[in-house]
GUKOL-663368 format. One record per residue (C-alpha): residue number from 1; residue in one letter; chain; x negated, y, z. Coordinates in steps of 0.2 Angstrom, whole numbers, plus 2048, in hexadecimal, padded with zeros to 3 digits. Each point is the difference from the previous one (the first is absolute). Layout:
N
<node NUM, "A", "A", <X, Y, Z>> ...
END
This chain:
280
<node 1, "M", "A", <800, 800, 800>> <node 2, "P", "A", <7FA, 812, 7FD>> <node 3, "F", "A", <7FC, 809, 810>> <node 4, "A", "A", <7FA, 812, 803>> <node 5, "W", "A", <800, 80C, 80E>> <node 6, "G", "A", <7FC, 812, 7FE>> <node 7, "G", "A", <809, 808, 80F>> <node 8, "A", "A", <7F9, 808, 810>> <node 9, "G", "A", <7FE, 7F6, 810>> <node 10, "G", "A", <800, 7ED, 801>> <node 11, "L", "A", <80B, 7F2, 7F9>> <node 12, "T", "A", <803, 7F0, 80B>> <node 13, "V", "A", <805, 7F0, 7F7>> <node 14, "S", "A", <801, 7F0, 808>> <node 15, "R", "A", <7FD, 7F5, 7F1>> <node 16, "L", "A", <7FC, 804, 7ED>> <node 17, "T", "A", <7FF, 7F3, 7F2>> <node 18, "F", "A", <7F8, 805, 7F0>> <node 19, "D", "A", <800, 7F7, 7F0>> <node 20, "T", "A", <7F2, 80A, 7F9>> <node 21, "D", "A", <7F0, 807, 808>> <node 22, "L", "A", <802, 80F, 80C>> <node 23, "V", "A", <7F5, 80E, 7FB>> <node 24, "V", "A", <7FC, 80C, 80F>> <node 25, "P", "A", <7FA, 811, 7FA>> <node 26, "A", "A", <7F2, 809, 808>> <node 27, "G", "A", <805, 808, 811>> <node 28, "L", "A", <80F, 7F5, 803>> <node 29, "K", "A", <7FF, 7F7, 811>> <node 30, "I", "A", <809, 7F0, 803>> <node 31, "T", "A", <803, 7F8, 811>> <node 32, "T", "A", <805, 7EE, 800>> <node 33, "D", "A", <801, 7F2, 80D>> <node 34, "H", "A", <7FB, 7F4, 7F2>> <node 35, "L", "A", <7F1, 7F9, 808>> <node 36, "G", "A", <800, 809, 811>> <node 37, "E", "A", <7F1, 80D, 7FF>> <node 38, "T", "A", <801, 810, 80A>> <node 39, "T", "A", <7F0, 809, 7FA>> <node 40, "P", "A", <802, 80A, 7F0>> <node 41, "S", "A", <7F5, 7FB, 7F1>> <node 42, "H", "A", <7FE, 80B, 7F1>> <node 43, "G", "A", <80F, 80A, 805>> <node 44, "I", "A", <80B, 7F1, 801>> <node 45, "V", "A", <805, 7F7, 810>> <node 46, "F", "A", <801, 7ED, 7FF>> <node 47, "D", "A", <803, 7F4, 80F>> <node 48, "N", "A", <7F0, 7F5, 801>> <node 49, "K", "A", <7F5, 804, 7F1>> <node 50, "A", "A", <800, 80A, 7F0>> <node 51, "L", "A", <807, 7F7, 7F1>> <node 52, "L", "A", <7F3, 807, 7F4>> <node 53, "D", "A", <7F3, 80D, 7FE>> <node 54, "H", "A", <808, 80F, 7F7>> <node 55, "L", "A", <7F0, 806, 7F9>> <node 56, "G", "A", <7FE, 7F7, 7F0>> <node 57, "E", "A", <80B, 7F1, 802>> <node 58, "T", "A", <809, 7FC, 7F0>> <node 59, "T", "A", <808, 7EF, 804>> <node 60, "P", "A", <811, 801, 809>> <node 61, "S", "A", <800, 7F9, 811>> <node 62, "H", "A", <810, 7FB, 809>> <node 63, "G", "A", <809, 809, 7F2>> <node 64, "I", "A", <7F8, 811, 805>> <node 65, "V", "A", <7F5, 80A, 7F5>> <node 66, "F", "A", <7F7, 810, 806>> <node 67, "D", "A", <7FE, 80F, 7F5>> <node 68, "N", "A", <7EE, 805, 800>> <node 69, "T", "A", <802, 811, 7F8>> <node 70, "A", "A", <7FD, 80A, 810>> <node 71, "G", "A", <7ED, 803, 7FB>> <node 72, "P", "A", <7F0, 7FD, 80A>> <node 73, "V", "A", <800, 7FF, 813>> <node 74, "P", "A", <7FB, 811, 808>> <node 75, "G", "A", <7ED, 800, 805>> <node 76, "T", "A", <7FC, 7F4, 7F2>> <node 77, "Y", "A", <7EE, 804, 7F9>> <node 78, "L", "A", <801, 805, 7ED>> <node 79, "G", "A", <7EE, 804, 7FB>> <node 80, "T", "A", <7F1, 80B, 801>> <node 81, "T", "A", <7F9, 80E, 7F5>> <node 82, "I", "A", <7EE, 807, 802>> <node 83, "Y", "A", <7FA, 810, 7FA>> <node 84, "S", "A", <7ED, 803, 800>> <node 85, "S", "A", <7FF, 810, 7F7>> <node 86, "G", "A", <80A, 80F, 7F9>> <node 87, "S", "A", <811, 807, 805>> <node 88, "G", "A", <812, 7FF, 7FA>> <node 89, "N", "A", <810, 7F8, 806>> <node 90, "H", "A", <804, 7EF, 807>> <node 91, "T", "A", <811, 7FA, 7FB>> <node 92, "T", "A", <808, 7F4, 80C>> <node 93, "G", "A", <809, 7F0, 7FA>> <node 94, "A", "A", <812, 7FE, 7FD>> <node 95, "N", "A", <802, 7F6, 811>> <node 96, "T", "A", <7F3, 80A, 80A>> <node 97, "H", "A", <806, 809, 810>> <node 98, "K", "A", <7F0, 7FF, 80B>> <node 99, "V", "A", <7EE, 803, 7FB>> <node 100, "R", "A", <7F0, 7FE, 80B>> <node 101, "V", "A", <7F3, 80C, 7F9>> <node 102, "T", "A", <7ED, 800, 804>> <node 103, "C", "A", <7F6, 80F, 7FB>> <node 104, "I", "A", <7ED, 800, 801>> <node 105, "G", "A", <7F6, 810, 7FD>> <node 106, "S", "A", <7F0, 802, 7F6>> <node 107, "G", "A", <7EF, 7FE, 808>> <node 108, "G", "A", <7F4, 80E, 800>> <node 109, "P", "A", <7EF, 7FE, 7F6>> <node 110, "G", "A", <7F0, 7FF, 80A>> <node 111, "G", "A", <7F4, 80F, 802>> <node 112, "W", "A", <7EF, 800, 7F8>> <node 113, "G", "A", <7EF, 804, 805>> <node 114, "N", "A", <7FA, 810, 7F7>> <node 115, "V", "A", <80D, 80C, 803>> <node 116, "A", "A", <7F7, 810, 805>> <node 117, "G", "A", <7F0, 7F6, 802>> <node 118, "S", "A", <807, 7F3, 80C>> <node 119, "A", "A", <7FB, 7ED, 800>> <node 120, "C", "A", <80F, 7F6, 803>> <node 121, "G", "A", <813, 800, 800>> <node 122, "G", "A", <80F, 7FB, 80B>> <node 123, "G", "A", <80D, 7F4, 7FB>> <node 124, "G", "A", <811, 805, 7F9>> <node 125, "G", "A", <80F, 7FE, 80B>> <node 126, "G", "A", <80D, 7F2, 7FD>> <node 127, "G", "A", <812, 804, 7FA>> <node 128, "G", "A", <80E, 7FF, 80C>> <node 129, "A", "A", <80E, 7F3, 7FF>> <node 130, "A", "A", <813, 802, 804>> <node 131, "V", "A", <80D, 7F2, 7FF>> <node 132, "K", "A", <813, 804, 800>> <node 133, "T", "A", <810, 7F7, 7FE>> <node 134, "L", "A", <80D, 80B, 7F7>> <node 135, "T", "A", <812, 7FF, 7FB>> <node 136, "V", "A", <802, 804, 7ED>> <node 137, "N", "A", <80D, 7FF, 7F2>> <node 138, "P", "A", <800, 7F3, 7F3>> <node 139, "S", "A", <7FA, 805, 7EE>> <node 140, "T", "A", <7F9, 810, 807>> <node 141, "A", "A", <7EF, 809, 7FC>> <node 142, "Y", "A", <7F5, 806, 80F>> <node 143, "A", "A", <7F0, 80A, 7FD>> <node 144, "Y", "A", <7EF, 7FA, 804>> <node 145, "V", "A", <7EE, 805, 7FF>> <node 146, "V", "A", <7F0, 7F5, 801>> <node 147, "G", "A", <7F1, 809, 807>> <node 148, "A", "A", <7F2, 802, 7F4>> <node 149, "A", "A", <7EE, 7FE, 806>> <node 150, "G", "A", <7F5, 810, 801>> <node 151, "S", "A", <7F1, 804, 7F6>> <node 152, "Q", "A", <7EF, 7FA, 805>> <node 153, "G", "A", <7F8, 811, 7FC>> <node 154, "A", "A", <7F0, 802, 7F6>> <node 155, "S", "A", <7EE, 7FC, 804>> <node 156, "G", "A", <7F3, 80D, 800>> <node 157, "S", "A", <7F5, 80B, 80C>> <node 158, "P", "A", <80C, 806, 805>> <node 159, "G", "A", <80F, 7F8, 7F7>> <node 160, "T", "A", <812, 802, 803>> <node 161, "Q", "A", <80A, 7F9, 80F>> <node 162, "P", "A", <80C, 7F2, 7FD>> <node 163, "S", "A", <813, 804, 801>> <node 164, "N", "A", <80E, 7F9, 80A>> <node 165, "G", "A", <80E, 7F5, 7F8>> <node 166, "T", "A", <812, 802, 802>> <node 167, "N", "A", <80F, 7FA, 80A>> <node 168, "T", "A", <80B, 7F1, 7FD>> <node 169, "T", "A", <813, 803, 802>> <node 170, "F", "A", <811, 7F8, 7FD>> <node 171, "V", "A", <810, 80B, 803>> <node 172, "V", "A", <811, 7FA, 804>> <node 173, "G", "A", <80C, 80E, 804>> <node 174, "G", "A", <7F9, 80A, 80E>> <node 175, "T", "A", <7F3, 7F3, 805>> <node 176, "T", "A", <7EE, 801, 7F9>> <node 177, "V", "A", <7F5, 7F1, 803>> <node 178, "L", "A", <7EE, 806, 7FF>> <node 179, "G", "A", <7EF, 7F8, 800>> <node 180, "G", "A", <7F4, 80E, 801>> <node 181, "A", "A", <7EF, 801, 7F7>> <node 182, "G", "A", <7F0, 7FE, 809>> <node 183, "T", "A", <7F3, 80E, 7FE>> <node 184, "H", "A", <7EF, 7FF, 7F8>> <node 185, "G", "A", <7F0, 7FE, 80A>> <node 186, "T", "A", <7F3, 80F, 802>> <node 187, "G", "A", <7EE, 802, 7FC>> <node 188, "Q", "A", <7F3, 800, 80E>> <node 189, "D", "A", <7FF, 810, 80A>> <node 190, "A", "A", <7F0, 809, 807>> <node 191, "A", "A", <800, 7F5, 810>> <node 192, "G", "A", <7FF, 7F0, 7F5>> <node 193, "Y", "A", <812, 7FA, 801>> <node 194, "A", "A", <80E, 7FF, 7F4>> <node 195, "A", "A", <812, 7FE, 805>> <node 196, "G", "A", <80C, 7F3, 7F9>> <node 197, "G", "A", <811, 805, 7F9>> <node 198, "A", "A", <810, 800, 80A>> <node 199, "G", "A", <80C, 7F2, 7FE>> <node 200, "G", "A", <810, 804, 7F7>> <node 201, "A", "A", <810, 804, 80A>> <node 202, "A", "A", <810, 7F5, 800>> <node 203, "S", "A", <812, 805, 803>> <node 204, "G", "A", <812, 7FD, 7FC>> <node 205, "G", "A", <7FE, 7ED, 803>> <node 206, "D", "A", <807, 7F4, 80D>> <node 207, "F", "A", <7EE, 7FC, 802>> <node 208, "N", "A", <7F2, 80D, 7FD>> <node 209, "F", "A", <7EE, 7FB, 7FF>> <node 210, "P", "A", <7F3, 80E, 7FD>> <node 211, "G", "A", <7F1, 7FC, 7F6>> <node 212, "T", "A", <7EF, 7FE, 809>> <node 213, "A", "A", <7F3, 80E, 7FF>> <node 214, "G", "A", <7F0, 7FD, 7F6>> <node 215, "E", "A", <7F1, 7FD, 80A>> <node 216, "Y", "A", <7F2, 80D, 803>> <node 217, "A", "A", <7F0, 7FF, 7F7>> <node 218, "G", "A", <7EF, 805, 806>> <node 219, "L", "A", <7ED, 801, 7FF>> <node 220, "W", "A", <7F7, 7F8, 80E>> <node 221, "G", "A", <7ED, 802, 7FD>> <node 222, "S", "A", <7FD, 7F8, 7F0>> <node 223, "V", "A", <811, 7F6, 800>> <node 224, "K", "A", <80E, 808, 7F6>> <node 225, "L", "A", <811, 7F8, 802>> <node 226, "G", "A", <80F, 804, 7F5>> <node 227, "G", "A", <811, 7FF, 809>> <node 228, "S", "A", <80C, 7F2, 7FD>> <node 229, "G", "A", <811, 805, 7F9>> <node 230, "G", "A", <810, 7FF, 80A>> <node 231, "S", "A", <80D, 7F2, 7FF>> <node 232, "A", "A", <812, 803, 7FA>> <node 233, "G", "A", <80F, 7F7, 805>> <node 234, "I", "A", <7FB, 7F2, 7F5>> <node 235, "G", "A", <7F0, 804, 7F6>> <node 236, "G", "A", <7EF, 800, 809>> <node 237, "G", "A", <7F2, 80E, 7FF>> <node 238, "G", "A", <7F0, 7FE, 7F6>> <node 239, "V", "A", <7F1, 7FB, 80A>> <node 240, "G", "A", <7F1, 80D, 803>> <node 241, "F", "A", <7EE, 7FC, 7FC>> <node 242, "D", "A", <7F0, 804, 809>> <node 243, "A", "A", <7F6, 802, 7F0>> <node 244, "S", "A", <800, 80B, 7F1>> <node 245, "A", "A", <810, 7FB, 7F7>> <node 246, "A", "A", <811, 806, 7FA>> <node 247, "G", "A", <80E, 7FD, 80C>> <node 248, "T", "A", <80B, 7F1, 7FD>> <node 249, "A", "A", <812, 802, 7FB>> <node 250, "G", "A", <80F, 7FE, 80C>> <node 251, "Q", "A", <80B, 7F1, 7FE>> <node 252, "A", "A", <811, 802, 7F8>> <node 253, "P", "A", <80C, 806, 805>> <node 254, "G", "A", <7FB, 810, 809>> <node 255, "G", "A", <7EF, 7FC, 807>> <node 256, "G", "A", <7F3, 80E, 802>> <node 257, "G", "A", <7F0, 7FF, 7F7>> <node 258, "A", "A", <7EF, 7FF, 809>> <node 259, "G", "A", <7F4, 80E, 801>> <node 260, "A", "A", <7F0, 800, 7F5>> <node 261, "I", "A", <7EE, 802, 803>> <node 262, "G", "A", <7F5, 80D, 7F7>> <node 263, "T", "A", <807, 807, 7F0>> <node 264, "N", "A", <80B, 7F1, 7FC>> <node 265, "L", "A", <813, 803, 800>> <node 266, "G", "A", <80B, 7FB, 80E>> <node 267, "G", "A", <80B, 7F1, 7FD>> <node 268, "A", "A", <811, 802, 7F8>> <node 269, "G", "A", <810, 801, 80B>> <node 270, "T", "A", <80E, 7F5, 7F9>> <node 271, "A", "A", <812, 804, 7FB>> <node 272, "G", "A", <80F, 7FE, 80A>> <node 273, "L", "A", <80E, 7F3, 7FE>> <node 274, "I", "A", <813, 7FF, 802>> <node 275, "I", "A", <809, 7EF, 804>> <node 276, "V", "A", <813, 800, 7FE>> <node 277, "E", "A", <809, 7F1, 806>> <node 278, "E", "A", <813, 7FF, 7FC>> <node 279, "F", "A", <80E, 7F8, 80A>> <node 280, "V", "A", <813, 7FE, 7FE>> 
END
């Protein structure tokens, strides 16, 4: 027999017999003493056990077929997008209602030795990292910027200082998730030391992790030591040397470059990163 119920409230029936399968649309709740269960299962109350799994079952069981058109279960993981450079808009999927965004700032380049006659350079600071879970709308564009690494400068006697990189951001409404850029290391001062760059800031996240500062460099007698670069939320800093050499580059994403010795260039800082995980 055909059977449909579209009214408000509930319907109590002591016994129903169907000559065809009963199709239960999404959102309809059925209560039955058919088997004796009292704990609801998938929005349907049975009396001892659920007759079947409504998420993908296609074969009728006990004459009841569940409609699986309600869509994915809230909280279901949908996929991940990674941006390693550039800027633009991230468009969410058709079923996306939550995103978890990780923003990591760029790392600063290491200082180098012969700025204004100095002999060694401090390490560049690591980029900051922020992680935030946000409510979003499906099929909607949200602006992002991946922080670019700064310039290593130019060698010479003296040459030009390295430059800082840029911040990494992801914006949803009034919330900006920010992984700040680490700053570059400096050249050695008259006292024989070179400061490392500051670690990048982090803000707007549920969890905010500032980048680690680059290490100091110095001249101790005949020993010259370039400072190691600072670590980011994920990427590590380049390692300083105690001999005349260029600084090693930081590890991606967001690691600061190591300071150099002599007229060699400091190690390159690395670009930032954005990770966008989507959920129903």
